C-alpha angles and dihedrals in degrees: 000000000000091000091053091049091050092051091048090051091047092051090048092051096046098083091046090051090050090049091051090052092050092046090050090056093046091056093041124113111287093011130119096277096024093117096048119115112277089007094141093051091046091051092048093047094050091046090054091048089051093053093046092052104036126103113246115219128198109293125228124244087229095189103154101167143351135200118255115180088341095306127110113248119195118234126209124179121226133175108233098179127017118200128173094259103023145029124214100223123199128200104212118202125211135188139148096214108110096212091049091049090055091051094048093050093054099046122110123266114238130191111202110202105206121207122263095207108113107301129077124255088258086081083082093054093120090047092053095043093051095045093049089072091070108013146052100246132208126171138193107242105196118208129232104259093219088065094054113091119235088241088073090068132224128326120216134174086260089059090051089055092048090050091053090051091050091050092050091050090048092057093042090053090049101043107010094246144018145186125235127218119188124189122203115312098024094060088087100049091040091055088048092049094051092043092055091048089051092050090053092049094246125151110274134211114271091237143002122212113193119192128191098331135149099246088147108014091183091076116089093340116214129206089270092052093046093053091052093044101041099047118074122248088245091055091059093045093050101039110035105029119092138160122253108254128231119291098052129092090238094055110162096018115135109239145162096242120234093228090060091050091050090051088054092049092052093043090061091065109011095155092053092052093046091051091047092054092047090050088051089054091051092047090055091051092048092047092240094157095172094056092043092051091049089054091050093050093049096048094041084064099034095050095047106094136165136213118252123215108257096229092054093047095048091046089055092050092050101040101037107028107025112027096024088212095169096057092037092054093235102109115125120186129196113227124211090270091058094252120139116232130183117234108237113176089180088072091069110100112146101046120092116226130215121176123192127194134177116232091223098035109150094182103051110023129222114293097016096105095033087061088080089078093060090052098046095063093154093067114095116244090240089062098053135075138171125204127189113196110219115228094005125130125201098285092039094071093063105022138040135016098326091050093051098039103034114015102037097053088052093048094045091052092047094050092046091050091056100037125117133198113280126240115209114222092221135053096250098093091126092073108117095228142071092245132054111240116220117235112279093019132099138187118275090249093051092046091052091050091050091050092054091047091051092052090050091051092052091050093049092049091053092052092050095053115111113266091239091063095052113098 
């Protein structure tokens, strides 16, 4: 019932939000009432009301190009694998410079496993943009559960693990090997996925980088951990799980709604958010466009949330935060064939391990991610590292200045040290580019060059026509 009430309230507020946006423009500089008394304050106030009341949709990655060896490289997104609850998204890089092509072709392949914990994968936009300078990058782009029809079935934590294994195998089949980076929540299922592959004797990723995740949530528990540990499993099932209302493809699916998650996010630091919005109001009045735009970009991402399938969410509460099955060695996972397998991190031998923690992380406390080393006893000491980022909070280890200046150089060096030559799965290795081009298609740069050449040819032909035919 709560979900239906929320949707009714959202529908009721939508016209008021639209009115606030229109009023803000009417009082804006150069507009109809832009010269009226208090116009700037009116415009700022209506703009703030609009942003507080609007519905935030899934953002775009919007990564158009990156610098590689000082040259601009064009980026195009493509979905390599489409599953009911997730897309494997690729960021394809294009250039016509021969020396850049050679560099792109030799760079490591990295699968970034994004968290499924309320926000979209675009939360890792800065992570992706930075890594594209030196890596072929793929990311798990999790879908909003309310958009997944009931006919697609349930989605459990076991399914998440099976998805990760399929994505790893996809990249291994394409390139021969890959590296895996997991941020926050997926550190646990990624470790489980690689452990199960090791126990079966499958080929493993060359390295795992785990950042700010609850491998052992008993260590330095945070407010988030305490909530998950101190409430009973039944409390979560009875208080935060609702069915998707009519009007969505996933109508009837049991989910942990995104609006409840967002309420929890804001409740952790309400004063900080109130101050941020008031500062935004003042920036609009002062005409500080740069600060106002920074606020918009942050909250466009922060306020965009997705619903999580109830089975997956409840499995995570039980396995990770209440029974601690990974660290206790009691975690059994059902594979796609219906067989039950025990998760044994000690079976991993050939995969290098890097763990990263933020000194001031208030989501995953100190020592929680580092605990992976005590579980992966089969990995040689020379193949493992731990890095604590001084002065960094949770988001600082994968986004912002500390990520770019401190964490990424360490990660890049670690991945490069454990990389191996790639083996393409097809016979088209002679292509002078990172990406295979499908028949009849070309890179954006090549297409643009052909377009210019075609226009020149038409102009030359017109000049060469006999004078008698020109009219």
